[in-house]
N, C-alpha and C positions, 0 to 999 in steps of 0.2 A: 853679737856684742852691740851695745848702745854706741850711738855715734857722739864725736867728741863737741862738745856746745862751746862758742865764743861769747864769752859774756852773756850765757844766758839764751842766745839766739841758736836756734834750729835751720841749717839750710835743708831744703826738701830737695832732692834730687828726683826730679820727674823724669825716670828712664826710659818711660815705656810709652805713654800717652802725654802729649802736650799738657801740663796743667794738672794733671791729674796722677795721683799714685795711690795704688789700694794692693793692701797686704793681709794675710791672717798671722796674727802676731800671737806668741805663746811663749814669750819670754816672761820668766819670772822675777826678775830685778824691777826695782821701782826707778821710776822715771823723774829724774831730777827738776827743780823749778824751771821751766823753759819757755819760749813762746817762737813762733813762726809766722812767717807772712802768708801761709796757707789758712785755709779755714779746714777743722777737723771733723769728723765724723767717726765716733768709736760705738762699735755695737758688739757686747757680748756675746758669744756663741755656747761657750761653756765657764760656768761658775762665773762669779761677780768680779767685778773691776771697781777701781776708786779714783774718783777725780776731785781734784784738791785747786780751787780757784780763790784768791786770797784766804779768808779763813773759812770758807763755805768747802765742806766736806761731802761729797754725795757718790754713795755706793750705789752702782748700776746693776742688775742682773741681765739674765738673757732675756730678750724681747725688748729691752729698753733702749733707747738710741739716745746719744749725747752729741751736741752740734757746739763747736768751740770757736769761736769767730776769728779771724785773723789778728794776731797782735797782743792776744789773750795770755796773760803769764799763769801757768798752770802747771801742777806736777800731777804724776800719773802712779799707782800705788798697785801692783799684781798681787795675785794670790800666788800661793807655792805651783798650783797648776791650772791651766784654764785658757781659753782660746778667744780671741776677739778678733772682728774685722776691724780694719783703721782705712778710712779714706781720707786723703788729703787734697785739697785742689784751691785752685788758686778763682777766688770767687770774681775776680774780673773777667773770667770768661762768660759768666751767664749775667753779672751784674749791670749791663747795659741792657739788658733785657726789661720792657716796659712793666714797672711796678715793682719788679724783684730789686731795681736799685733803692727803693726805698725800704725795703726789708731790713738793709744792714743793720740800720739803728735800731729797729723795732725789736730786734732780738737781743742787744744789748750783748754782752761779752759771752754770754752760752746760754743753752736751752736743753733741758732734759725730758726728754717725751719716756712717760715708763706704761709700760704694758698693761698693769693692774690699774692704771687710770684713764687710759684712752686704748682701749685694744685695737679698735677700728684701724687708727692713726697708726699704730705701732705698726700693724700688719702691713698698711700699705708702705711704710718707710722700709721695710724689711722687704718688701717685694722689690722696690726699686732698688735696693742694695744688692740682691741676689742677681736681678738682671745686669746690673751694670758689673758684677764679678764676673761674669759670664763675658760680656763683651770685653772685658779687660784683659781676659787670658783667652780669646779667642782667635786672636789676629788674622779676623774678619776686616776686609774693607770696610771704611768708615767706622771703624770701632769708636774713634775719637768723638765723632757727630752724635753718635746714639749715646755715648756716655753722656754728653754735654747736655743732651735733652732729656735724660733719664735724671740729672742732676736737678735741672729746670723745675722737673715734676715733683721731684724730692722737695726744694726747696719752696715750692708753691704750697706743698700741702702742710711744711713746718708755718710757714707764715699766715695760712688762713687760721690754723689752729692758734697761733701766737695773737693773731688780732682778735678772735672770740675771746681769749683768757686776759689779754694784757691791756688793750685799749680801753680806757676808763670811759665812763659815762658822760660824753661831752654834751649830750643833749639831753632833755626832761623826759623825754619817751625813747620808746625802741626805734621808731620810724625817724625821729629827729637825730639820734644817736648816728643812724646808718647815713644820715644825709652829711651831717658834720665829718663824718669818716671819709666819705667822697670827697668832700671839698678838699680835707689836709692831704689825701691821696692825689689828686689834682694839682696842689700846690707842690708837693713833693716831685711828681714827676715833672713840672715844671722847671723846677731847680735842677734836676737831674738833665733836662735838655738845653738849658741855659747857664750853666755852671762856670763855664768860661767867660762870661758876660758881666757887667756890671749890675746886680739885682739889686731894687730899691725894695726896702723892706716894707715900706707903706702900700706901694704896689701888689705886694703878695697879701697883706691885710686885706685890701680893697677886694683883691681876688675871692680870698676865703669869706668875704663880706662881715668882716670884723673890726673895730677899732684895732689899732696898732697894739693896744696895752692887752686886751682880752686876745687878739691874735699869737702875741708872743707867749702868753700864759698856756692858753689850748696847742698850741702847737707843741709846746715842751711837753705838754701831757701826752700828747698822740706820739710823739718820735723818741722820747725820753732825752732827748738833748736840745737845745735852743735851736731857733733856725741859722743864726749865723754857724755854730757848730757843724748842724746839716750840709749847709751849704760847702764848707771847709772838707768836710768828710767826702761829699763827691769829688771835688776837686783832687782829693787825695789819691780816691779811688781810680780817676783818669788818670792821674799820674803814674800811678804804678802800672797802667796798662801801656803808656809810654815808655815807661822805662824798659820795657822790655824790647824796645826796638832800638837795636845796637846804634843805628845811624843818628839819632837825634841825641843832640847834646843834653846835656843836664840843664842848659839854660832854656833850649828849646822846650824842653820838657816842660820847665817852670811856666813859660810863658803862655804855651798851648793849653796848660791845665788851669789858667785863670790866675795865676800868681802875676802880681806887680813886677816885681824883685827877685832876683836868684837869692839873696839872703834872706828873704820873707821866706820863700819857698823851703830854703833848707831848714829854717827855724822850724817852721809848721810841722813839715814833714818828719823831722827827727822827735816831735811831741807826741805824734800821731803812732809812728812805728817805731819809735825806740832805735833809728839809725838813720843816718844820713843817705840822700837819694843815691849817692856813689855806692855805699853799702849794700843798699838794696838792691841795685843791678846788679852786684857782684854776687850776693847769695842767692839770686832768683834766677839765675842763668840756666839756659834748657840744657839738659842732658841727652844724648842721644842714644847711648849703647843700650840695646834690647836685651833683658837677661833671660837665660832658659826658662821654659816653661816648667822645667822640673824644680825649680828654685821656687816656684810661685806660693807653694803652701808652708814652706818653713818658715819659722820664727823671724822675725825683723825687727830693726829698729822703729823706734816712733820720730 
C-alpha cells in the first residue's frame, strides 16, 4: 500500500541503513503529487515508468535512470505490471565531499539518463546500483560505508555528464571554457567551505577574475542560480545535517548554519524545503527496526 502523505510531504523511513532506503517496487498504483527531503533514484527493470515534474512528463524505460533531487514536487505513474528499483538517500551524507556540494544546483530539480543516448553512462550507473543493492541486503559489516562510497561514485558520474552537457560555453574556446569552469568550481568550493561566514561578493568576483557584473551573470549560467541563492542553498544543506542532531536546538542550528536570526532561518528554510525546520526534524527522524530479508523483494511504497 502507498503511504499517507501529509500535505504532499512523504516521510522516508530509513529503517535499514542510516540515510538510505532501497527497494524493488512492483506496485501498479499511480503515486500522487508529493515531495520528500530525500534524493530519489529510479531505474526501471521491467516495463516503463512515468515521472511527472510540473508540466513535464517523462517515460523512462529499462536501462534508463532518473535522479530526482530533494524537495522536488513530482508524481509517478505506474503501468499495470512492471518492476523498478527505487533508492532514496539523504544527500547531506555525501554533499560535503569536495565538488559534490556544487553538484546539487548544477543538476536542477531532476536529470534523466537514457540508455539509448548514453549507453556507457547508463551501464556504469546500473553497475553501481547493482552493487548498492547487494550491500544493502547483505548484512555485511560496514555495508553503510560501502553504500555511501557507491553513491559518491554514482553522483560523480552523473555530475561529469551533467557538466559536459549543461554547462554553457563560458569561454570563446574549449581551453578557455575549461579554465572558466575551473574558476567557478573553485568559487563554489570556497562558498561551501565558508558558507557560515559573511562572504563578500566582490571578493568572489575578484577570485574568479571578473567584474562583479560579469561574475554575477556567468555564475548564474554556471550554477543555474544566483550566487546568493547558491550560498543560501549551502547553508540550508548544512542546516539539514545539523537538524539530524537532536542535541542541537533550532536556534543553534540556525546560528551554526550561518543565519543571523531564528526568524530569518525559519522563513528561508520553509521557502526552500516547504516545511519548517521543526517539521523537517520530525519527518527526517532515523528509524532503527530492521526488516526481514524475505521482505526485500516485495512491492513497497515510494
